[in-house]
C-alpha positions as CSV (number, residue, x, y, z in Angstrom):
1,M,-9.6,16.9,10.9
2,N,-9.9,12.9,10.5
3,Y,-9.8,11.1,7.4
4,K,-12.5,8.7,8.7
5,A,-15.1,11.3,9.1
6,E,-13.9,13.3,5.8
7,F,-13.9,10.0,3.8
8,P,-16.0,7.6,5.6
9,D,-15.7,5.0,2.5
10,F,-12.1,4.8,2.6
11,G,-11.9,2.2,5.3
12,E,-8.9,1.7,7.6
13,M,-5.6,3.1,6.7
14,D,-3.4,0.3,5.4
15,V,-0.1,2.3,5.9
16,K,1.3,3.6,9.1
17,I,1.5,7.3,8.8
18,P,4.7,8.9,10.5
19,D,3.5,10.4,13.9
20,W,5.0,13.8,13.0
21,L,2.5,14.2,10.2
22,E,-1.1,15.5,11.1
23,D,-4.2,14.4,9.6
24,C,-5.3,17.2,7.4
25,S,-7.9,15.6,5.4
26,W,-10.5,17.5,3.7
27,H,-13.7,16.0,2.1
28,N,-13.2,18.5,-0.9
29,D,-9.9,16.6,-1.7
30,A,-9.7,13.4,-3.5
31,C,-8.4,11.4,-0.8
32,P,-7.2,11.7,2.9
33,S,-4.0,13.7,3.4
34,F,-1.4,14.4,6.1
35,C,0.7,17.4,6.6
36,N,3.2,19.1,8.8
37,E,3.3,22.9,8.4
38,E,6.6,23.6,9.9
39,L,8.3,21.2,7.4
40,D,6.1,22.5,4.4
41,I,4.9,18.8,3.4
42,H,1.6,17.4,2.4
43,L,1.2,13.5,1.9
44,F,-1.8,12.4,-0.1
45,V,-2.9,8.7,0.4
46,D,-5.3,7.5,-2.3
47,Y,-7.6,4.5,-2.1
48,A,-5.8,1.2,-2.4
49,D,-8.3,0.2,-5.2
50,P,-7.2,2.2,-8.4
51,A,-11.0,2.1,-9.4
52,L,-11.9,4.3,-6.4
53,R,-9.3,6.9,-7.1
54,E,-10.3,10.3,-8.3
55,M,-6.7,12.0,-8.6
56,A,-5.3,12.5,-12.2
57,L,-2.2,10.6,-10.9
58,V,-3.8,7.1,-10.7
59,E,-1.5,5.7,-13.5
60,D,1.4,7.1,-11.6
61,G,0.9,6.0,-8.0
62,R,-1.1,5.9,-5.0
63,F,1.0,8.0,-2.7
64,C,1.8,11.8,-3.7
65,V,3.9,14.0,-1.7
66,S,3.8,17.8,-2.3
67,L,4.9,21.2,-0.7
68,L,2.0,22.2,1.7
69,S,2.7,25.9,0.6
70,E,1.9,25.1,-2.9
71,I,-1.4,23.2,-2.4
72,G,-4.2,25.1,-4.1
73,C,-2.0,26.6,-6.3
74,C,-2.2,25.8,-10.1
75,S,1.6,25.3,-10.6
76,C,1.8,22.6,-7.7
77,E,4.3,20.0,-8.9
78,P,4.7,16.7,-6.8
79,L,7.9,16.0,-5.2
80,L,7.0,12.3,-5.4
81,I,4.4,9.9,-6.9
82,T,4.7,6.4,-6.1
83,D,2.7,3.2,-5.3
84,D,5.7,2.1,-3.3
85,W,5.3,3.0,0.5
86,E,8.8,2.2,1.5
87,K,9.8,5.0,-1.1
88,V,7.1,7.5,0.5
89,L,8.9,6.7,4.0
90,E,12.5,6.9,2.9
91,F,11.7,10.5,1.0
92,L,10.0,11.6,4.1
93,G,12.6,10.7,6.4
94,K,15.3,12.5,4.4
95,W,13.0,15.5,3.9
96,R,12.5,15.7,7.6
97,N,16.2,15.2,8.5
98,H,17.1,18.0,5.9
99,R,14.7,20.5,7.2
100,I,15.2,20.0,11.1
101,V,18.9,20.2,10.7
């Protein structure tokens, strides 16, 4: 999938998604997302403009990291919610290093 096709009004991605994450965006979600099945991780990147966001997490942050295996399950608890892209990269790096070792 491609976030540009699934979310044509999103515009250009303003953050650099790590190359080990695959675009798994789906138009029925609230925003573009990227995942890695082997590492069981799912990153949602919501709209930069809070007025365009649909996610209930608007007040908590633009970026949400969850376990891929829990997406669609009603008990899904985010691992990280933030507006700080550097925190997302730090978290993803630690997650990847922990899972690969």
